[in-house]
N, C-alpha and C positions, 0 to 999 in steps of 0.2 A: 505495499500498498505505501502513496504517495505520502514525502512526510511536509508538505507543505501551509500546513495549519499553522495558525497562530492560535488558535484558543486549543489546546491540550488536556491530559488527562489533571486530574487535580495534584497539589502538591504531594499530598499523603499516597496519590497513589492509584487511590482506589476508583473507582466510575464515580460521578458527579452521581450525586443524589437526586438529582430530576433528569438525568442524560438519555437515562430510556426515551425516555417523551422527549428532551431538549433536542438531542442529540440528531433524532429524527425530522427535529422540527427543524432541526437544521440542512437537512437534504428539502428540507419543504422547499427553497424558494434558491433554491441553487441556480440563479439567472447568469448561467455562462453559455456561449454557443463554440462547439469546434470549429464550426468555420462559416463564412458567411450564408448567407440562406441562399438556395437555391432561387435565381433569377431575379436575385437586388439589381437592380438599374442605378449605373453610373452617368450620369449628366455628362455631354458634351463640354468641351473646352468652353469655356466662356455663359455658359448656361447658369449655373446656379444661382449668378446674381440677378437676372432677368426673372428667372424663378421665385424670389425674395418679392422682387417688384410688383410681378403681377400678383401674387398671393396675395400682398397689401393692401394693393388699389380695389382687391375684387370683394375684401371683408372693409374696405374701411378704416384699417389701420397703417400706423405711421408705418413707414420703411425701416426708420431707425430703431422703433420700437420690436419688431419683429428679428431684424438681426440680431438685436442685443441680446432679446432673448435665446434666440439660438446658439449664439454664439457663449453664451452661459452653462448653455445644459451639454454642447457637442463642440464648440468652437465652429461648428459647419462642418463638421465632418458627417459621412453617411457610417460608416462604419462597415460598408459591404452588407446592409442587412442584417448584422449581427448586434442583440439588443446588448444594452448596459448593464453592468451590475442590477440594476432595478425595471430591469422590463422595458427599458425606454428603448425608441425605435427611432432612427433617421435623426436627421440636424433639428429635430423641433423635441425629440427625445420623450414620443407618444408612448404613455405602458400600457404593456397588455402584460403584465409580469402569471399571466396563465399558460399563454401560448406560447414563452421567453422558456417555461418550465416542462412545458410537454418537450420539447425540443432540446433540451437539454440534458448532457452525460450525468449521470450522478457524482457527486464528486465527494474523494477519500483524502481518511489523512488518519496514520497512524497513531500520531499524537504521542510521542516514545519522548519527547521534551519534560524535564522536570522543569517545570515555569517559575520554579521560586531556585532554585538552583544552589544551594545549600544545602549541605549534610549536618548541619549542627543539631538539628533532632531527628527520631525517629520517624520514614514511612510506610506507609502499606502496598502493598502491590495491587492488582488490578486489570481492566482489560476491559474495554466494551466495544461492542460492534453492532454500531445505529444499524436500525430495518429502515430499505427506503419508506418514506411517505407517497400517498397520493396526492393528485394533481387536484390542491383545492377549487375548492365554486368560487366563481368568479366573484358573489356577493360576500364575501367572507374576507376577503383585500380590501384595504382602505382604498381612498375615492384616488391617492396621488398613485396609486402601481395600476389603474385600469383607466389612465385620458384618454385609450388608441377609440376604445368604442365610445366613445361620447362623442372626439371629433369625428367619428363614423358617422355617429348620427346625426351633426351640427352639420357637416358639408354635403352628407349625400354619396364619400367614395367610399368604399368596400375596405374595410379593415385589412385584407391580403395587400391591397393595394399601398393603404397607407404606412406598413409596411417594409413595401419592398421599392415603392418609386418616390426616388426624392421631391418630383414636385408635389404627389399627393400628399406626402409629410408636408410639406411646407403649409399646402394648404388647410390639413388638418387642423396645423399647430396656428394658422390665422382665424381659424374658424374659433375655438377654443379661446385665443385672446377676445375677441370680437363679440362670444358672447358673455365674458367676463364682464368686459365696459358698459354691456347691455345690463344687466345683472345688477351693476351697482348705479341704476339711475343714470347713466350719465352718457351723452350723447356720442358717438363716433368720431370724437374733434381730431381735426389735424394735428395739434399738438402735442408732441409727442407728452409734455409734461401734466397732459390731463390723465393719463394711461396708468399711473403709478398702483393706484389698488387692483386695474387689472392683472397685472406683473407679477403683484402680488400673491393675487389669487392662481397666475398659473403658476405659481412655482411649488401649488400638490399641500405647504406644507399646515401641518394642522395648528401652529402654534403664533400668535401675534408679531413676536421677534425675528422667528423664522424668516417669516411672512415678508416683512419689513424690512431685513439683511440683505434676502435676494432681490429684490426691489431697489435697496440701493444699490449694488452691483450691477445690476442691470443700466440703472442710469449713472453710474460710472462710466462703461463702456460707450455707452450713447456720447456723453460729457467727451473721453479721450478718445473716442475711435480706438478701429482694431483694422489691419487687413493683414490677408496669412493666404498662402498654400493650403487647400484641404487636404484631405488623402487622398482623393479623385483627384489634385491635379488643379482644382477650381480655384483662382483668386477670385478670393472675396473680400472686398471693402465696405468699411462704415465710416464716415468722415465726421471727422469729430465736431461736436456741436456745444459745445461749454458752457455754453451761455442755459442751456437748460436746467429748470428749476423744477421738480414737481411735488406736487402740492402730498406732501411724507403724512397728512392726517387723513387720507383716503383709507390705510388700511385699519385703524378704529371700525371702521362700519363694516368689515367682513367676517364680526360674530366670532371671530374665531378666539382660541382660551389661550390664556397668558401660560408661558412656561414655569413649569416647576419652583416653586422656590426654595433658594437653600444656600448653602456657602459656598456658592459656585465664584470659582478661580481665572474667568476669561476678562480677554478683553472685550470694551466696548463697541467693538468691530463686528462682533458674535454673537451669535444666538447659542446661547447658552442655558442649559438647565441642570437640575440637582438630582440627580440618581444613583443615590449610594450604593455600592458593594458594602455585601452584610458583613457582619464580623462575628462571628459564633464561634465559643468552647466547645467542643467535644467529647472531650477528654483524654488521660494519656497521653496528655504534651499535644493532643491533636485540635489544630484551629484554621481559619480560614477567615476570605479567603485573601488578605493582605495583612500587614504589621502595622502595627500603630505602633511609629516610628519616633515621630514629635522630631523629626530628624535635624541635629543642632546647627547651629553657625558653620560649627568647626565642619562637618563632613559635607563636603561641597557638594553642588548637583551640575553635572558636566554634560550629561548627554541627554540629549531627546529620542525616542525610540520609536521607529515606521511599523506599524505594522497592518495587512490586512486583516477581515474578523474572519475568514473565512465560513462567511455565516450571512445571513438577513437582520438588517434593522433589529425586527423583532423577536428574532430567536438571538441573536446578538446582548440585547435586552434582561433577556430569560438568563442567560447561562451566568451575565456579571453579578447579575441576583442571586445567585445560587451561593449558599454560602458556604458550600461542599467545592466550588468550581475556583477557579483562579480569576485575576483581577489587572486592574491600569486602569488610568487615569481618566482616560478621554475617549470616546467614541465617536466616530463622525459618521455621518446620512450622507450616502452618493446622491440624490436626487435633490437636497435643497442645500447640501452643507450644514443641517444644523448638528448642536456638539451637545453631548451627556456628560457629565461630566460623574465620574463616580469614586473616586477613592480622591482625598486629599492631598495636594502636595507634596506636606508636609509628612506622609505615609508610605508607604514605601509596597506598591502592588509590583505580583507578581507574574509577570509579562516576560521577560526578555531570555530567563532560562540562564542567568547566570546571574550569580547574588553579591557578584560587587558591582555590575553595572546595572542591576534592580535598584540598589541603594542610594548608587547614585542618578538616576534617570527618572525621565516621568513619560511614558508608555501610553500612545495616541494609537488608538484602532481605527483602522479605516471599512466602509463595511467593501467586501470585495473577493474577488477569488483571485487567488496566483495563476492557477491551471487553466484557466479562461483567456487568452489575448484580447478576444473581443468583447468581456460582459467590459465596458469601458467604464474610468471613471469623468465623471463631469464635471468641469470648470469649476462648478459652484461648491463640489467639493475642496477641491484643489485649493481655491482662495481660500475656503474658511480655516483649511487646515496652516495654512501658510498663514495666516494674523495669530491663531494659535502660536504658532511655534514663534512667532517673530514678538511676541508677549513673553512667552516661556525665557527665550535668551535673553530678553530685555531685562529680567527678573533676576535669572541667576548666573548673568554675566557669560552667557556659554557661546562660543561664536559661531557663527551662522556660516559652515563648511561641513565637509563630509568626514570627519576626524570626530563632529561632534552630533552630527545631526547622522542618526544612525539606519539603516534599515535592520530590522528585526535579521535578515540573512548578512550582517554583520556584525552583529555579535559573538564572541566566541565559543567554544564550549570552555567548560570550565578547567578539566582534566582531558584525559587521553579517550577515556572510556565513554565521554558526552559528547563525541563531536559528531558521531554519524548522527544522535539527535536532534540534534541543533536545528531549529526551523528555518526556512528559506522564502519568506515572505519578506518582502512586500511582493519582491520577484524583480525579473527582467523587464516587466512590463509596467513600470511603474515610472511616471516621466522626471525625472530624476533632473531633468535642464530646463524643465518647465516652471516645476516646484521654486527650484532656486533662484529663477528668475521672477518669481512671486514673491520670494523671501527677501529680494533687493539684493541680491549676491548674483547676479549671470554667472555664468563658467566661461570666462577669456582667456586668452593670453596673457602672463603676464613676465613672459622670456622670449628671447629668439629661439631661429632655428635652432641653433644648437645645446639649449637648454637640458640642465641635464636630471631636469622631471619633467614628468608629461602626469597631465590632471587629464582622463578619460571625456570625451564627447562626442559620442557619433551624433547625426542627425538623427533624430530620435524616429519622424517621420519612415525615411528612404532608410534606416539601417536596419534589414529583418534578416539577422542571423536564422536560422535555422533549427526551433526549439523541437524537441519531440516529449512523446510521451504525459499532454495534459488528457488525454480520455483514456488511447493506449497505453500498452508499453512499447516503443520505439513507433512507433505509429509518431507523422511529422502531427505539429500543432499549427493552428491556423495560420497565414503567414502575418506579420504583426510590426508596427514600431516597438524598438528597443533600445534600450539606454546602456545595453553589452554588451562584451567583446568577448570574443571566443580566443583562448590564448594555446600555442601551439609550441610543441616544442622547437623548432624552426621556422625560416622566415616562408612558408608555404604553410596555404590551405589544406596541402596533403599531410603534411606531417602531423603527426598525435599528437593529441591534445596532452596538457600537462599534465602531473601525476597530483594526485592531493592524499600524501601516505595516511593522515588522517582521518580520510573517508573510505580510504583503502589500504589497508594495511598491506597488504600482498603486492601490493604496486601498480594493480592494475591502473591500464587509463584512462580518463574522466572522459564523462560521455557529454554528448547532445542533451541530456535529458532537462529537463526545463525545472528541477528540485535539485539539479547537480552543479553545486557552486563552487566545484574542484579548480576549473579551468577558464577562469569568470573574471571579468574587470568592471568595473558600474561605472558610471556619469557619474561625474565630482570624487570620485577615489583618484591619489597623487600616488603616483610611482619614480622608484630613481629608472632613469634610462641605464640598458647596460649595453646595448651596441644600435646603431640603426642601418639596413642594409635595404636599397631604393625603396618600397614602397613598404616597407615592413619594418617593426620599432622593437625592440626586444625591451624589457623591465624585471628587474628582479620584484621572484616571484617565490611565495612558497621553499626556499632556498634555493629557486633556480634559475636560468633563464629561462623566458617567456616571452614569444612573439605575438605581435597580433598587426591585424591589415591596417596600414594606417596611411596612406596616397595623398600627396600632395593636393591631389584636385579633389578628392575629396575626406579630406581627412576625421580621422577618429577620438581624437588628442586633439589638446592645447598644450601647448609649451609651457611652463612655469617656473619658478623660484619658490624656495622650500628649502626647508631643514634635512639634513639626511644623515644617517647614523650609520657603523661600520661597526665589528669587533672593535677593541681596541689591541695598540699593538703588545705582539706576542701569541695572541690568541687563536686559534685555527677555527672555532665557532665559539657560539655563545648559544646558552637555551634559550627557548622561547616558553613565555605562559598566559594563560587564559584569563588571568585574573592578576592582581595588584596586592598580594596579601603581605603582613608587615612578619617580618623576622619573630622567633620566636621568643628570643627573649623581650618581647614589645606587649606579651598578653598578660595583663595582670591574673592575681588568682582567682579562683572559679571561671575563667574562662578558658576552654578548650582550645588548643593550639590548633590551628588551620594547617595543613601539609603546604608546602611551598610546591607542590608538583610543576614542572615543565611539561609541555605536549611534544608530542614524539619529531616536529617538527625543529632543525638549525639554523642559527644565520649565521651563514657562513663569513671567514675573510674573503676581503676584496667584494664582498656584495653591501649593498645601500640600500636603505629602505625608508621614508619616510617620514618623519616625526610629527606626531597626531598633540601631542603634549606631555606633559613631563605630570608626575604624580604620585606624592608617597605611596610609600605601604600600607594599605588602609583593608580594617574588617570592621564589617557593623555586626553586632552578637546583640541577634535578636530572636534568640529560639523559642520565649513560648511565647503564651496569650499576656500575661502581666507584663505593660514595657516600665515597669519602673525599675526592671533588672537591665534593659537594654544598654549597651554603651559602643563606643566609639573606637576602634583597639587602633594608634596609628604609630608606626614603626620610624625608625634613620634611615631606611633603604627607602631609595626611590625609586621610580621606574619609567620607562618613555613608551608612549602607547605610538604605535605604529601600525602602518598599511601592512601587513605580513603575507595577506595571499585575498580574496575574498571580504575577510574575515577582518575585523584587526587584533592586536596582538598585544603583548609589554613583552619587556626585556628589562635587564636590571641597568640603571646607571653604568652601576658600576663596571660593568662589562662592555661599555662602547664606548669611541669618541663619535662627537654632533659635530659637523661642518654646514655651512650654510652651500648650497648648490643653484 
């Protein structure tokens, strides 16, 4: 079974209490598609802009409003007729969750990762094999997951056409916007500013704050303008209209609920509600599903970890409210960017599978599915997530780079035995380049052509390496843009992929599997250059030289500057660690000494790796339900975090020397 899920077994190892029903429910709406729908239509060059103009005129919707709504949902992409993670089709994201489910292959996960990632208390063993669920009745789904049927009724266009014909899809979206305007009692005005309420209703949000934030984003797009080439090769442009000032009071008349009150810690620029993860003691030192840590100021928060949920929104919320399950700080909904906070920032969520990282991080779960390349994320969710990350980064002084904004798939195993079980989300289809542009830190060159460091940065839309195993082992996944490059043992696509001895102790080659991170480098990750040869660049990776295709005309990396390290003089190699724990002498009485266990890799003399941070050896002792005895152990030993492979790793500062490259 695949190891892609971000939501795994309970830290105690037993099946979650409600997981028999809930994990079946997790299969209830895995809105993913192995390939674009048969017959999905792609417009000829130059036609898409005209289709927006015609639909807007026919339904009396300002063209800028129609374009901006579509941009926030899909960035004007068609995705070959495949549905989003919430069952939305086409550039207008018309939702038909029932059809998306009926056409979706099942998602599997073996959930082998211990999400807490610490051996300081006893855990129990257990397993779970969920049964597949039946396709739900349309009436059992919220309105936001079935807008396509209403668009069909309003426009008279058959549902199948709305799913597969771009022009029809745009017509359906325009019909929904026009109906929302009529239902608000407002005329079909030519002034975009009069459509704020209709746009808020189009979001499908069931609370006023999320609807308003969605509408605010749409009007930000109208004011700033946008232009891009879509996945179908269409150039679409929305001219900037900076003077548009919508009547934001219109959202008050939509009759939407207020988000749940609570101690949310979110920026004012997002819609956020408090849906707490429970905290219960089960006896015998067993508790869940997070640690009441009250993390002291002496313990820094250094990381933000990006996950995908491997479940739909409703199932995600059920799981995080199960006291026997795992936890994380925030969940983000794909359809409209709505955020729910579950764990206070002062406490430790069980999300990353590595206690050192958990104790020093905040976890963000995004509604989505790793092995579904065309189950695309909406622009609304990317923007909400970026705002939340900027807020957290400012609060904790976290650098906005890929050494500190990690994917779950970048978190290292704690010791050799945990490497294979580490999760692989959000995977190669998460658009890190777009995400960092939204964070205000676009990935651009910072050095000349002979730089000693490169930062991975393929063009997401056109860079489409073949992955396998999305549905069936060995079977090719649907072609899709990717921010990851594949690493070979030589400067040729025919050369074998590099090996990861942690994943395959027998020395077997890595594979093209979508969950195989053994020969993969992702957008934003920086590596020291080992050699350049024609269109190929070699970097140091997992203790070996690894080549990737990097032609000058279509580069997949940008040249960069950075600190690099290498074994200090006289050392042939140095050990590599999955956590930065203090030396034995630092532990006070009553706190068990944690082993400083190296991973199976070695950093060899002559090799160089990019430095992400310098950190003291630190261990947060929190093995019991009662937090009064929790303590932070900090030693004299210091470590450097490095980009060692696809995952980060740590080396002792005394083992290496650092230089500028």
